[in-house]
Structures are given as structure tokens and as C-alpha cells.
FIPARO-93263 format. One record per residue: residue in three letters; x, y, z of N, C-alpha, C, O in turn. Coordinates in steps of 0.05 Angstrom, whole numbers, padded with zeros to 5 digits, always signed. Layout:
BEGIN
ALAXYZXYZXYZXYZ;...
//
This chain:
BEGIN
MET+01734+03437+02168+01726+03410+02161+01722+03409+02130+01710+03427+02118;SER+01733+03387+02117+01730+03384+02088+01702+03376+02081+01686+03368+02098;LYS+01695+03378+02055+01669+03370+02046+01665+03340+02051+01642+03332+02058;LEU+01686+03324+02047+01683+03295+02052+01677+03289+02081+01660+03274+02088;GLU+01693+03303+02099+01688+03299+02128+01661+03308+02136+01647+03295+02152;ASP+01652+03330+02125+01625+03340+02131+01604+03320+02122+01584+03315+02136;ALA+01607+03309+02098+01588+03290+02087+01587+03265+02104+01566+03254+02109;LEU+01611+03255+02112+01612+03231+02129+01598+03235+02156+01585+03218+02166;GLU+01603+03259+02167+01592+03265+02194+01561+03266+02193+01548+03258+02212;ASN+01550+03275+02170+01521+03279+02169+01507+03256+02155+01483+03256+02152;PHE+01522+03235+02147+01510+03213+02133+01497+03194+02153+01509+03188+02174;ASP+01474+03183+02146+01460+03164+02163+01452+03140+02146+01439+03143+02125;LEU+01460+03116+02155+01454+03092+02140+01424+03088+02137+01415+03076+02118;ASP+01408+03099+02155+01379+03096+02154+01368+03110+02129+01345+03105+02122;ASP+01384+03127+02116+01374+03141+02092+01374+03123+02068+01363+03130+02047;LEU+01387+03099+02070+01388+03081+02047+01361+03071+02041+01345+03064+02059;PRO+01354+03069+02015+01328+03056+02008+01328+03027+02017+01348+03014+02017;GLU+01304+03018+02025+01302+02991+02037+01311+02970+02017+01324+02950+02025;GLU+01304+02973+01991+01311+02952+01973+01341+02950+01969+01351+02928+01964;GLU+01356+02972+01972+01385+02970+01970+01397+02959+01996+01415+02943+01996;GLU+01386+02968+02019+01397+02960+02044+01393+02930+02049+01410+02917+02061;SER+01370+02920+02039+01363+02892+02044+01382+02872+02031+01384+02849+02040;MET+01396+02880+02009+01414+02862+01995+01441+02861+02009+01458+02844+02001;LEU+01446+02878+02028+01472+02879+02041+01471+02868+02070+01451+02871+02084;GLU+01493+02855+02077+01496+02846+02105+01522+02858+02115+01544+02853+02104;TRP+01520+02874+02136+01544+02886+02148+01552+02869+02173+01536+02861+02189;TRP+01578+02864+02175+01589+02849+02197+01613+02865+02209+01632+02870+02195;ASP+01610+02872+02234+01631+02888+02248+01646+02870+02267+01635+02854+02281;PHE+01673+02874+02268+01690+02858+02285+01710+02876+02299+01723+02893+02287;ASP+01713+02871+02325+01734+02884+02340+01759+02867+02343+01780+02876+02352;ASP+01756+02841+02337+01778+02822+02340+01786+02812+02312+01769+02801+02297;HIS+01811+02814+02305+01821+02807+02279+01817+02777+02274+01808+02769+02253;ALA+01824+02760+02294+01822+02731+02290+01793+02723+02286+01787+02705+02270;GLU+01775+02736+02299+01746+02730+02296+01737+02737+02268+01721+02723+02256;MET+01747+02760+02258+01740+02768+02231+01750+02748+02210+01736+02739+02192;VAL+01775+02740+02214+01787+02720+02195+01771+02695+02195+01765+02684+02173;ASP+01764+02684+02218+01748+02660+02220+01721+02663+02205+01712+02645+02191;ALA+01708+02686+02209+01682+02690+02198+01684+02692+02167+01668+02679+02153;VAL+01702+02708+02157+01705+02712+02128+01712+02686+02115+01700+02678+02095;VAL+01732+02672+02126+01742+02648+02114+01720+02626+02115+01717+02611+02096;GLY+01706+02625+02137+01684+02605+02139+01662+02611+02118+01652+02592+02106;ASP+01656+02636+02113+01635+02643+02094+01645+02636+02065+01630+02626+02049;ILE+01670+02642+02060+01681+02635+02033+01682+02605+02029+01676+02595+02007;GLN+01689+02591+02049+01689+02561+02047+01661+02551+02041+01658+02533+02024;PHE+01641+02563+02053+01613+02555+02048+01606+02561+02019+01593+02545+02006;ILE+01614+02584+02009+01608+02592+01981+01621+02572+01962+01608+02563+01943;ILE+01646+02565+01967+01660+02546+01950+01647+02519+01950+01642+02507+01929;GLU+01642+02509+01974+01630+02482+01976+01602+02481+01965+01593+02460+01954;SER+01587+02503+01967+01560+02504+01955+01562+02503+01924+01547+02489+01911;ALA+01582+02517+01913+01586+02516+01884+01595+02488+01875+01585+02479+01855;LEU+01612+02475+01890+01621+02448+01883+01597+02429+01884+01595+02412+01867;ASP+01580+02432+01904+01557+02414+01906+01538+02419+01883+01526+02400+01872;ALA+01534+02444+01875+01515+02451+01855+01525+02446+01826+01509+02437+01809;ARG+01550+02452+01821+01560+02451+01793+01586+02435+01790+01594+02430+01767;GLY+01598+02426+01811+01622+02410+01809+01648+02425+01807+01669+02413+01806;ASP+01646+02452+01805+01670+02468+01804+01663+02496+01816+01640+02502+01820;ALA+01684+02512+01820+01680+02539+01831+01700+02558+01818+01723+02550+01813;LEU+01691+02582+01814+01709+02603+01803+01709+02627+01822+01688+02637+01830;LEU+01733+02635+01831+01736+02657+01850+01753+02679+01838+01773+02673+01825;ALA+01745+02704+01842+01762+02727+01835+01771+02739+01862+01754+02750+01876;LEU+01797+02738+01867+01807+02746+01893+01828+02768+01891+01842+02770+01871;PRO+01829+02785+01911+01850+02806+01912+01876+02793+01923+01876+02771+01933;ALA+01897+02809+01921+01922+02800+01933+01935+02823+01948+01959+02827+01948;SER+01918+02839+01961+01927+02862+01976+01939+02853+02003+01935+02831+02011;ASP+01954+02871+02015+01965+02865+02042+01943+02859+02062+01947+02842+02079;GLU+01920+02873+02060+01898+02868+02079+01886+02841+02075+01877+02828+02094;ALA+01885+02831+02050+01872+02806+02044+01890+02782+02050+01880+02760+02054;MET+01916+02785+02049+01934+02762+02051+01931+02745+02075+01931+02720+02073;PRO+01928+02756+02100+01924+02738+02123+01899+02721+02120+01899+02698+02129;LEU+01878+02732+02108+01853+02716+02104+01857+02695+02083+01847+02673+02085;LEU+01871+02702+02062+01877+02683+02041+01894+02660+02051+01890+02637+02044;GLU+01913+02666+02068+01930+02645+02080+01913+02626+02096+01918+02602+02096;ALA+01895+02636+02111+01877+02620+02127+01858+02603+02110+01853+02580+02115;LEU+01849+02616+02088+01831+02602+02069+01846+02578+02056+01834+02557+02053;ALA+01871+02582+02049+01886+02561+02036+01890+02537+02054+01895+02515+02043;GLU+01887+02540+02080+01890+02517+02098+01865+02501+02101+01866+02479+02113;LYS+01843+02510+02090+01818+02496+02094+01817+02471+02077+01827+02470+02054;PRO+01805+02449+02088+01803+02424+02073+01782+02424+02051+01761+02411+02053;ILE+01788+02439+02030+01769+02443+02007+01780+02426+01984+01804+02422+01982;LYS+01762+02417+01967+01770+02402+01943+01781+02422+01923+01768+02429+01903;TRP+01806+02430+01928+01817+02452+01913+01821+02446+01883+01822+02465+01867;LYS+01824+02420+01876+01829+02414+01848+01805+02422+01830+01808+02422+01806;TYR+01782+02427+01842+01759+02435+01827+01754+02465+01828+01733+02475+01819;VAL+01773+02480+01839+01770+02509+01843+01789+02523+01825+01813+02517+01823;THR+01779+02544+01811+01795+02561+01794+01796+02589+01806+01775+02599+01814;ILE+01820+02601+01807+01823+02627+01819+01836+02646+01799+01855+02639+01786;ILE+01824+02670+01797+01836+02692+01782+01839+02716+01800+01824+02719+01819;PRO+01858+02734+01794+01859+02759+01809+01836+02778+01801+01828+02777+01778;THR+01826+02794+01819+01807+02815+01811+01821+02835+01793+01808+02848+01776;ASP+01846+02839+01798+01862+02858+01781+01891+02851+01785+01899+02837+01804;ASP+01908+02860+01766+01936+02854+01769+01953+02874+01754+01944+02884+01733;TRP+01976+02881+01765+01995+02899+01752+02007+02885+01728+02011+02860+01728;LEU+02014+02900+01708+02028+02889+01684+02058+02889+01690+02072+02907+01681;VAL+02066+02870+01706+02094+02866+01714+02101+02837+01710+02084+02820+01708;PRO+02127+02831+01708+02136+02803+01706+02127+02787+01730+02122+02798+01752;LEU+02125+02761+01726+02116+02743+01747+02134+02743+01771+02125+02737+01794;ASP+02160+02750+01767+02178+02750+01790+02178+02777+01804+02193+02780+01824;ASP+02162+02795+01796+02159+02821+01809+02142+02817+01834+02121+02805+01833;PRO+02151+02828+01857+02136+02824+01882+02108+02836+01881+02091+02830+01898;ARG+02102+02854+01862+02075+02865+01859+02056+02847+01845+02032+02852+01845;SER+02065+02826+01832+02048+02808+01817+02027+02795+01834+02034+02780+01852;HIS+02002+02800+01829+01980+02789+01844+01977+02759+01839+01972+02743+01857;VAL+01980+02751+01813+01976+02723+01807+01998+02706+01820+01993+02683+01827;LYS+02022+02717+01822+02043+02703+01835+02036+02698+01865+02040+02676+01875;LYS+02026+02718+01879+02019+02715+01907+01997+02694+01910+01998+02677+01928;LEU+01977+02695+01893+01956+02675+01894+01966+02647+01888+01957+02628+01900;ALA+01983+02645+01868+01994+02619+01860+02010+02606+01883+02008+02582+01887;GLN+02026+02623+01896+02042+02612+01918+02025+02600+01941+02034+02582+01954;LEU+02001+02611+01944+01983+02600+01965+01967+02576+01956+01964+02557+01970;PHE+01956+02577+01931+01935+02558+01924+01944+02537+01903+01931+02516+01902;LEU+01965+02541+01888+01973+02521+01869+01982+02495+01884+01977+02473+01875;THR+01996+02499+01907+02005+02476+01922+01981+02460+01934+01985+02437+01942;ARG+01958+02473+01936+01934+02459+01946+01919+02445+01924+01901+02430+01929;GLY+01928+02450+01899+01915+02436+01877+01896+02453+01860+01885+02444+01841;ALA+01892+02478+01869+01874+02496+01854+01887+02505+01828+01912+02505+01825;ARG+01871+02513+01809+01881+02525+01784+01882+02556+01789+01861+02567+01797;VAL+01904+02568+01785+01908+02597+01788+01915+02608+01761+01937+02602+01751;LEU+01898+02624+01750+01902+02634+01723+01908+02663+01723+01896+02679+01738;PRO+01927+02672+01706+01933+02701+01705+01910+02716+01691+01897+02706+01673;LEU+01905+02740+01701+01886+02757+01688+01900+02773+01666+01889+02776+01644;ALA+01924+02783+01672+01938+02799+01653+01959+02783+01638+01976+02770+01651;PRO+01959+02783+01612+01980+02769+01597+02006+02785+01597+02007+02808+01606;ASP+02027+02773+01588+02053+02786+01587+02054+02804+01563+02061+02796+01541;GLN+02045+02829+01567+02042+02848+01545+02047+02876+01556+02036+02884+01576;ASP+02065+02891+01542+02072+02918+01551+02050+02938+01546+02046+02956+01562;ASP+02035+02935+01524+02014+02954+01518+01989+02947+01535+01977+02925+01532;TYR+01982+02964+01554+01961+02957+01573+01933+02954+01560+01916+02939+01569;GLN+01928+02968+01538+01902+02966+01524+01900+02939+01510+01879+02926+01510;ILE+01922+02931+01498+01923+02904+01485+01921+02883+01507+01907+02863+01503;ALA+01934+02887+01529+01933+02868+01551+01904+02865+01562+01895+02843+01568;GLY+01890+02888+01564+01863+02887+01573+01845+02872+01554+01828+02856+01562;ALA+01849+02876+01528+01833+02862+01508+01839+02832+01509+01821+02815+01506;ALA+01864+02825+01513+01871+02797+01514+01860+02784+01539+01851+02761+01539;ALA+01860+02799+01562+01848+02788+01586+01818+02784+01583+01807+02764+01593;ASP+01805+02803+01570+01777+02800+01565+01771+02775+01548+01752+02760+01554;ALA+01786+02771+01527+01783+02748+01510+01787+02722+01525+01773+02702+01521;ARG+01806+02722+01543+01812+02698+01559+01788+02692+01578+01781+02669+01581;LEU+01776+02713+01590+01753+02708+01607+01729+02700+01591+01712+02685+01601;GLN+01726+02710+01567+01703+02703+01551+01704+02673+01544+01682+02661+01541;ASP+01727+02662+01543+01730+02633+01535+01730+02615+01559+01730+02590+01556;GLY+01730+02626+01584+01732+02609+01608+01705+02606+01622+01684+02614+01612;LYS+01707+02594+01646+01683+02591+01662+01673+02618+01671+01688+02636+01677;TRP+01647+02621+01672+01635+02646+01680+01606+02641+01687+01593+02624+01675;PRO+01594+02655+01707+01606+02677+01722+01621+02667+01746+01620+02643+01753;PRO+01635+02685+01760+01649+02677+01785+01628+02671+01807+01608+02684+01809;ASP+01635+02651+01822+01618+02645+01846+01623+02666+01867+01605+02671+01884;LEU+01646+02679+01867+01653+02699+01887+01671+02720+01874+01691+02713+01861;VAL+01665+02745+01879+01685+02767+01874+01689+02780+01901+01671+02789+01914;TRP+01715+02782+01909+01723+02794+01934+01734+02822+01929+01754+02824+01914;LEU+01722+02842+01940+01731+02869+01936+01743+02882+01961+01735+02875+01984;GLY+01762+02899+01958+01771+02917+01979+01763+02945+01970+01747+02949+01952;MET+01773+02965+01984+01767+02993+01977+01789+03011+01986+01798+03010+02009;GLY+01798+03029+01968+01818+03049+01975+01805+03073+01988+01781+03075+01989;ALA+01822+03090+01999+01811+03114+02013+01797+03133+01995+01782+03150+02004;ASP+01800+03130+01969+01787+03146+01949+01763+03132+01936+01751+03143+01918;GLY+01756+03109+01947+01733+03094+01936+01740+03077+01912+01722+03066+01899;SER+01766+03074+01906+01774+03056+01885+01770+03027+01894+01770+03022+01918;THR+01768+03009+01875+01764+02981+01882+01771+02963+01859+01768+02971+01836;ALA+01782+02940+01864+01789+02920+01844+01806+02932+01822+01803+02924+01798;GLY+01823+02951+01828+01840+02963+01808+01827+02985+01792+01840+02997+01775;ILE+01801+02989+01796+01787+03011+01782+01792+03037+01797+01782+03040+01819;MET+01807+03055+01785+01815+03079+01798+01816+03102+01778+01812+03098+01754;GLU+01822+03126+01788+01823+03149+01770+01843+03145+01748+01867+03141+01752;SER+01833+03146+01723+01850+03144+01700+01833+03151+01675+01809+03154+01677;ALA+01847+03155+01653+01832+03161+01628+01815+03137+01620+01797+03140+01603;ASP+01820+03114+01631+01806+03089+01623+01785+03081+01643+01772+03060+01639;MET+01781+03097+01664+01763+03089+01686+01734+03085+01675+01720+03066+01683;GLU+01725+03103+01658+01697+03101+01649+01693+03076+01632+01671+03065+01632;GLU+01713+03068+01618+01710+03043+01603+01707+03019+01622+01691+03001+01616;ALA+01721+03020+01644+01718+02998+01664+01691+02999+01677+01680+02978+01684;LEU+01680+03023+01681+01654+03025+01696+01630+03024+01677+01610+03013+01684;ASP+01632+03036+01654+01608+03038+01636+01614+03031+01608+01602+03042+01589;GLY+01633+03013+01604+01639+03003+01577+01618+02983+01568+01598+02980+01582;PRO+01622+02970+01546+01603+02950+01536+01597+02929+01558+01615+02919+01570;PRO+01571+02923+01563+01565+02905+01585+01576+02877+01582+01579+02862+01602;GLU+01583+02869+01558+01594+02842+01554+01624+02841+01560+01636+02819+01562;LYS+01637+02864+01563+01666+02865+01567+01672+02858+01596+01659+02868+01615;ARG+01691+02840+01600+01697+02830+01627+01723+02840+01639+01727+02838+01663;ALA+01741+02850+01623+01766+02861+01633+01776+02883+01615+01770+02883+01591;VAL+01790+02902+01627+01802+02924+01612+01829+02931+01624+01835+02923+01646;GLY+01845+02945+01609+01870+02955+01618+01867+02984+01627+01852+02999+01615;LEU+01882+02992+01647+01882+03019+01657+01910+03029+01663+01928+03013+01670;LEU+01915+03055+01659+01939+03068+01668+01931+03089+01688+01921+03110+01681;PRO+01935+03083+01714+01926+03101+01735+01938+03129+01732+01961+03132+01724;ASP+01922+03149+01738+01932+03177+01738+01956+03180+01757+01955+03171+01780;GLY+01977+03192+01747+02000+03196+01764+02017+03172+01768+02037+03172+01783;GLY+02011+03150+01755+02026+03125+01758+02040+03117+01732+02033+03127+01710;ASP+02060+03100+01734+02075+03092+01711+02072+03062+01706+02084+03051+01687;THR+02057+03048+01723+02053+03019+01720+02023+03014+01713+02006+03019+01730;PRO+02018+03004+01689+01990+02998+01682+01981+02972+01695+01997+02957+01706;LEU+01955+02967+01693+01943+02943+01704+01920+02934+01687+01911+02948+01670;VAL+01911+02910+01693+01887+02899+01681+01867+02893+01704+01876+02882+01724;THR+01842+02899+01700+01822+02895+01721+01796+02884+01709+01790+02887+01686;LEU+01781+02871+01727+01753+02864+01719+01737+02889+01716+01743+02909+01729;THR+01718+02889+01699+01700+02912+01695+01678+02911+01716+01673+02891+01729;LYS+01664+02934+01718+01640+02935+01735+01620+02914+01726+01608+02900+01743;ALA+01616+02911+01700+01596+02892+01690+01603+02863+01698+01586+02848+01706;ALA+01629+02857+01697+01638+02830+01705+01634+02825+01734+01625+02804+01743;ILE+01640+02845+01751+01637+02843+01780+01607+02838+01786+01600+02822+01803;CYS+01590+02853+01773+01561+02851+01778+01549+02825+01769+01527+02819+01777;GLU+01563+02810+01752+01554+02784+01744+01560+02762+01764+01550+02740+01761;ALA+01576+02768+01784+01584+02747+01804+01559+02737+01818+01539+02751+01821;ARG+01560+02712+01827+01538+02701+01843+01538+02713+01871+01516+02716+01882;THR+01561+02719+01882+01562+02732+01908+01586+02751+01908+01605+02747+01893;VAL+01585+02771+01926+01606+02791+01929+01611+02795+01958+01592+02796+01974;ILE+01637+02796+01966+01644+02805+01993+01662+02829+01991+01677+02832+01972;VAL+01660+02845+02012+01677+02869+02013+01691+02869+02040+01679+02865+02061;GLN+01717+02874+02040+01733+02875+02064+01742+02904+02070+01754+02916+02052;LEU+01735+02914+02093+01742+02941+02101+01757+02941+02127+01755+02922+02143;LYS+01771+02963+02132+01785+02966+02158+01779+02994+02168+01787+03014+02156;GLY+01766+02996+02191+01762+03021+02205+01735+03034+02200+01722+03029+02179;ALA+01726+03050+02219+01700+03063+02217+01699+03083+02195+01678+03087+02182;ALA+01722+03096+02188+01722+03116+02167+01716+03102+02140+01701+03113+02123;SER+01727+03078+02136+01722+03064+02111+01693+03056+02110+01680+03057+02088;GLN+01682+03047+02132+01653+03039+02132+01636+03063+02126+01617+03061+02110;SER+01641+03086+02138+01626+03110+02133+01628+03119+02104+01608+03127+02091;LEU+01652+03117+02092+01655+03124+02064+01639+03106+02046+01626+03116+02028;LEU+01640+03080+02051+01625+03061+02035+01595+03066+02038+01581+03065+02018;GLU+01586+03071+02062+01557+03077+02066+01549+03101+02050+01527+03101+02037;MET+01565+03122+02050+01559+03146+02035+01559+03141+02005+01541+03150+01991;GLU+01578+03125+01995+01579+03120+01966+01556+03102+01958+01545+03105+01935;ILE+01547+03084+01975+01524+03067+01968+01499+03085+01966+01483+03081+01948;GLU+01497+03104+01984+01473+03121+01984+01473+03138+01958+01452+03143+01946;GLN+01496+03147+01949+01498+03163+01925+01492+03147+01900+01482+03157+01880;GLY+01498+03121+01901+01492+03103+01879+01504+03111+01853+01528+03117+01851;ALA+01488+03112+01832+01498+03118+01805+01510+03146+01802+01525+03151+01784;THR+01503+03164+01821+01514+03191+01820+01541+03193+01835+01554+03214+01835;SER+01550+03171+01847+01575+03171+01861+01598+03176+01842+01598+03168+01819;MET+01618+03191+01852+01642+03196+01837+01663+03173+01840+01683+03173+01826;ALA+01658+03155+01859+01677+03134+01866+01669+03108+01852+01645+03101+01850;PRO+01689+03092+01843+01683+03067+01830+01666+03048+01848+01648+03035+01838;ILE+01672+03047+01874+01657+03029+01891+01627+03036+01892+01610+03018+01892;GLY+01621+03062+01892+01593+03070+01892+01579+03063+01866+01555+03055+01866;ARG+01593+03066+01844+01581+03060+01818+01576+03030+01815+01556+03022+01803;ILE+01594+03014+01826+01590+02985+01825+01565+02977+01842+01549+02962+01833;PHE+01564+02988+01867+01542+02981+01884+01515+02989+01872+01494+02977+01878;ALA+01515+03010+01856+01490+03019+01844+01478+02998+01826+01453+02997+01822;ASP+01494+02980+01815+01485+02959+01796+01486+02931+01808+01478+02912+01794;LEU+01495+02928+01832+01496+02901+01844+01469+02892+01851+01453+02906+01864;ALA+01463+02867+01843+01436+02856+01850+01440+02827+01860+01423+02810+01854;VAL+01462+02822+01874+01468+02796+01885+01474+02799+01915+01478+02821+01924;PRO+01474+02777+01930+01481+02779+01958+01509+02791+01962+01528+02783+01949;VAL+01511+02810+01981+01536+02823+01987+01540+02823+02017+01523+02832+02032;ASP+01563+02812+02026+01571+02813+02054+01594+02832+02057+01614+02830+02043;ILE+01592+02851+02076+01612+02871+02080+01624+02867+02108+01609+02869+02128;TYR+01650+02862+02110+01663+02856+02135+01680+02879+02143+01698+02888+02127;VAL+01676+02890+02166+01690+02914+02176+01706+02906+02201+01695+02898+02221;GLU+01732+02910+02199+01749+02906+02223+01754+02933+02236+01766+02951+02224;ASN+01745+02936+02260+01748+02961+02275+01775+02963+02290+01781+02983+02303;
//
């Protein structure tokens, strides 16, 4: 048995401190359609609450394969989309016609509904310059997001924050910085992502997971908090806003 498997087997959610556990709501689903309805309904409520309170809404959304069915269902909701602005949580530095482009996927769903879909990453080959430009763009726009939607990789990566020479800047860089560029270890395609500080400024956060193993991993990383080696754990250590975690079994 690996160290990770041993840690997961011996981890108990009851070990979480009450103040951390109380800010989290866990939702488990055995039925995919039921999960989609629940997540989309909650996001619709977040958007409409923001529209009622401030007249507009800002969302940071993923464009992963796991998120796309939920995004498609969300796009069908009768929301006043012309008052909604959407940015990717992260995006590859690729041309807009590249199938990996996250902003392209989001635009195809929401521009036709009337929403504003803004690129996070500018058209720039140098990923560090691209990160600085993305940060400047976010500094000049609406802030904070009413919602940041996170997924999680098998290694605890999230929102494009993953193992790289630039990971610490994304996690513990200047608190005012909202976006950075990263070149993932072992990869040849750089990306731009929201920073931990930017994610923690959101008014609400949701996390989408699939499977019991992912749930156990997230529980373990939350318990480790600031000592976690995984980006998701480091983010949760500083989150002080409502967080809903949806797990599809």
C-alpha cells in the first residue's frame, strides 16, 4: 500500500476542526442528472442573488470535460445573461481556434445567451508576460467574482495551479495579484490561472468532484491545510467564504 493510500484509508473527516468543517457543505449524488440539477440550480441562485444585490454578476468557470455537461445545462436557464460576465478560472496559451481553448468553449455556450465572456489569457507567447497582462486586465475589471468553480486533479491540482516552477507564485505570491502564468512540469504548453488569493476573494466557491477517492483526497488535503503539498489544500487553508462540494459517486 502506498503512503497516499494508507493516509486515505486512515483519514477521518471527524478530525477536521469545527470552524473549518462548518464553512463547508458536502453534497453526495449517485445519480448524474440529479447532481446536474442541484449544481445548476445552486449556481442560478448565486447569479440571481448577485443580480438582485448589485445588478451584475461575475463568474469564474472551468471548461473541463467534467464541467461541460453542467455548463450546458446552466446555459439553458432563463437568466438575465446580458448582466453576467464570465471568465475562465484558467486557460491554455493557445490560439482561439485550438480545441483546448477554455474561453472558446465558454463563449460557444454563453455568448449566444447574451453574456459577456472575457479571455483570461491574452494572445502572448511568453507565459510570464501573459500572466502579468491577465492580472492587469482583472485589476481593471469587476471584482470580486460572485462565484469561482473549482475542479480537482488526482494530484490535488486545481484551477490550473499545478506542479511547476511558478506554482509558489500562484499560491503565495503578492496578495493583490489575481493571475499568473505557469509552465507545468513536463509540459510544453503554458497557461494562465487565477491565483490562490484571487480565488479566496470570491463571494462563493463550489467544487465538483467525481468518485469516493477524490472525496477522500480532498478531505485529507483540507485537514492538512497550510501544510498540504497540494494546491487544493493550500487554497482551502485560506478560504473563508461559503463552499459547496458536490461529489458524484
